[in-house]
C-alpha positions in Angstrom: 156.5 169.8 -6.1 155.3 172.2 -3.8 153.1 174.6 -5.1 154.0 178.4 -5.8 152.8 181.0 -3.7 151.9 184.4 -4.9 153.5 187.4 -3.3 151.0 189.7 -2.3 151.8 193.0 -3.0 153.0 195.6 -0.5 152.7 199.3 -0.6 156.4 200.1 -0.9 156.3 197.8 -4.4 153.3 199.6 -6.1 153.4 202.8 -7.8 152.3 206.1 -5.5 150.6 208.8 -6.6 151.9 211.4 -9.3 151.5 214.3 -7.3 154.5 216.1 -9.0 153.7 215.8 -12.1 151.1 218.1 -12.0 149.0 216.0 -14.6 145.9 214.6 -13.9 145.5 211.1 -14.2 144.0 209.4 -17.1 142.3 206.2 -17.4 140.8 203.8 -20.1 136.9 203.5 -19.9 136.8 199.7 -20.4 133.2 198.1 -21.1 133.8 195.1 -18.4 135.0 195.3 -14.8 137.9 194.1 -13.2 137.2 191.0 -11.0 139.2 189.4 -8.1 141.5 190.3 -5.6 144.5 188.6 -6.2 146.7 191.6 -6.9 145.0 194.3 -4.2 147.8 196.2 -2.4 148.2 195.6 1.5 150.5 197.1 3.7 152.8 196.1 6.4 150.2 194.5 8.8 148.3 192.8 6.0 145.2 195.2 5.8 143.7 195.8 2.6 143.7 199.1 0.6 140.9 200.7 -1.0 140.8 203.5 -3.3 137.7 205.5 -4.3 136.0 209.0 -5.3 133.4 211.3 -3.3 131.6 212.2 -6.5 130.3 216.0 -6.5 128.4 218.6 -8.7 129.6 221.7 -7.1 127.1 223.7 -9.0 123.9 222.2 -7.6 125.7 221.1 -4.4 124.7 217.6 -4.5 126.4 213.7 -4.3 126.1 211.3 -6.6 126.3 207.3 -4.3 125.3 204.0 -5.7 123.5 201.2 -3.6 125.3 198.9 -2.2 125.3 194.8 -3.0 126.2 193.8 0.0 123.7 195.5 2.1 120.4 196.6 0.3 119.1 200.0 1.2 122.7 201.1 2.4 124.3 203.9 -0.2 128.0 204.2 -0.6 130.8 205.7 -3.1 132.1 203.9 -5.8 135.2 201.9 -4.3 137.4 199.1 -5.0 140.9 197.2 -4.3 143.9 199.7 -5.3 145.5 197.0 -7.6 149.5 196.5 -7.7 149.8 197.8 -11.1 148.3 201.4 -10.3 148.1 204.3 -8.7 145.9 205.3 -5.8 144.1 207.9 -7.8 144.0 205.9 -10.9 142.4 203.0 -9.0 139.8 205.5 -7.5 139.0 206.8 -11.2 138.5 203.1 -12.5 136.1 202.3 -9.9 134.4 205.5 -10.1 133.6 204.5 -13.8 133.2 201.0 -13.5 130.5 201.0 -10.2 129.0 204.5 -11.3 129.8 205.7 -14.9 130.9 209.2 -14.0 133.6 210.7 -15.8 135.3 213.5 -13.9 138.5 214.7 -12.5 140.1 214.3 -9.3 140.4 217.7 -7.4 141.8 216.8 -3.7 142.7 214.0 -1.6 140.1 214.0 1.2 142.0 211.5 3.6 142.5 207.8 4.4 140.2 206.0 6.3 139.9 202.9 8.3 137.0 200.4 8.3 136.4 198.6 11.1 134.4 195.9 12.5 134.6 193.6 15.1 138.0 192.1 14.8 139.5 195.4 14.4 140.5 197.5 11.1 139.2 195.5 7.8 140.3 197.9 5.2 141.8 201.4 4.3 140.0 203.4 2.2 141.9 206.2 0.3 139.2 208.5 -0.7 139.1 211.3 -3.2 137.1 213.9 -4.2 135.9 214.0 -7.7 134.2 216.8 -9.8 132.1 214.8 -12.3 132.3 216.2 -15.4 129.9 213.6 -17.0 127.5 210.9 -15.7 127.4 208.0 -18.6 124.3 206.1 -19.3 126.0 202.4 -19.9 128.8 201.6 -17.6 130.2 198.2 -16.2 128.2 197.4 -13.2 124.8 199.4 -14.7 122.4 195.9 -14.4 124.2 195.9 -10.4 123.9 199.2 -9.1 121.4 201.9 -8.7 122.7 205.6 -8.9 120.9 208.5 -7.0 121.7 212.3 -6.0 122.0 213.5 -2.7 122.2 216.5 -0.5 124.6 217.3 2.0 122.4 216.4 4.5 120.8 213.7 2.7 124.0 211.5 2.0 124.5 211.8 6.1 121.5 210.0 6.4 122.0 207.8 3.8 125.1 206.4 4.5 125.7 203.5 7.3 129.5 203.3 7.6 131.0 205.7 10.0 134.1 206.4 7.8 131.9 207.4 4.8 130.3 210.0 7.0 133.6 211.0 8.3 134.6 211.6 4.2 131.2 213.6 3.5 131.8 215.7 6.5 135.2 216.8 5.0 133.9 217.2 1.3 133.8 220.9 0.1 130.3 220.8 0.0 130.2 220.9 3.6 128.9 224.5 4.6 131.5 224.9 7.4 134.3 223.7 5.1 133.2 225.7 2.2 132.9 229.2 4.5 136.4 228.5 5.7 137.6 227.9 2.3 135.9 231.5 1.3 137.7 233.1 4.1 141.0 231.5 3.5 140.6 232.7 -0.5 139.8 236.5 1.1 142.7 236.2 3.4 145.2 235.5 0.4 143.3 237.5 -1.7 143.8 240.8 0.9 147.9 239.9 1.8 148.2 239.8 -2.2 146.8 243.4 -2.5 149.2 244.1 0.3 152.0 242.7 -1.4 151.4 244.5 -4.7 151.4 247.6 -3.3 154.7 249.5 -3.8 156.2 250.7 -0.6 157.1 254.0 -2.1 153.7 254.8 -3.3 152.8 258.1 -1.2 149.0 257.9 0.0 146.7 260.6 -0.9 145.9 263.7 2.0 143.1 262.9 3.2 140.6 266.0 2.9 139.8 268.3 5.5 136.4 268.8 6.4 134.9 272.8 6.9 133.6 273.0 10.4 129.6 273.9 10.2 128.6 277.2 12.3 126.2 276.5 14.7 123.3 279.1 13.2 123.3 276.9 9.8 124.9 279.2 7.9 127.5 277.6 5.5 130.8 277.9 6.5 133.4 280.2 4.8 136.5 278.2 3.9 139.2 277.8 5.9 142.8 280.2 5.1 145.6 279.0 5.8 147.0 281.2 8.5 151.6 282.0 7.8 153.8 280.0 9.7 154.9 281.8 13.1 158.3 282.6 12.7 159.6 282.7 16.4 163.1 284.6 14.9 161.5 287.5 13.6 159.5 288.1 17.2 162.9 288.0 18.9 164.5 290.2 16.6 161.5 293.1 17.0 161.4 292.9 20.9 165.5 293.1 21.1 165.9 295.9 18.7 163.0 297.8 20.9 165.3 297.2 24.2 168.3 298.2 22.8 167.7 301.2 20.7 164.8 303.1 23.0 162.2 305.6 21.5 162.6 307.2 18.1 165.0 309.9 18.2 163.6 313.6 16.3 164.8 314.7 12.8 168.2 316.0 12.1 168.3 318.8 9.3 171.4 319.2 7.8 170.8 323.7 7.8 168.8 324.3 10.1 166.3 327.2 9.8 167.0 330.8 11.2 165.8 331.6 14.4 164.8 335.3 15.5 166.8 336.6 18.1 164.5 337.3 21.5 163.2 340.8 22.4 163.4 342.7 26.0 160.1 343.2 28.0 160.9 347.0 27.8 161.0 346.8 24.0 157.6 344.7 23.9 156.3 347.4 25.5 157.7 350.5 23.8 156.3 348.9 20.8 152.6 348.6 21.8 152.5 352.1 22.7 153.5 352.8 19.6 150.9 351.1 18.1 
């Protein structure tokens, strides 16, 4: 009788990340770790799928890495096989608990990275950034691993795998990534401020500055001159042209005028005097 072969789980056969639900992934913090790779998920080409977390302390700007069991002296992130009965995020959180004793919340998906050897791609790593909430003293692989804090520069020197260094460079603790994030937040805030300002709101009129005299004395306030009317000016000039100079006054009852005396009469009046 032929032996029954166990089907290897494919990516299309297992649950994916519940990104649309919006609720954080929760796991059971067990005392023992899972063992064996019978349930590990592979892709269409048979490449093993691995999930893990890059644990960060955002306040002190540092990573928490664990020692590698296969390569003494090397430091790695907590990671392991993505199994068929869980999502990538669930597998990443579970491995982070089992290998590092860390409880936290996944804040972002850094990316999928290929681990290579001489033959080609050995595994694909689904790496998530995890914000640490608690570091527990007792955890499943406490006797098998060491834990140590690293700054950004120290983590790049302590890790040997190229894909791990790439993930560290893409983390939020990278100063360049952090600055880009801050700039984007500032742009979003400026855009929000522009959108929240009413369009019909009147802008304040800028205050008109008084010119300073050259002798240093205080300048007198400017008095606005009345508006110049072209129509009034045209009316006055046209009236002067049509009417001409003013005429003398006309009396209704003119005063009586005395009759003019002849020259001889005037001489007689002089001799009489």
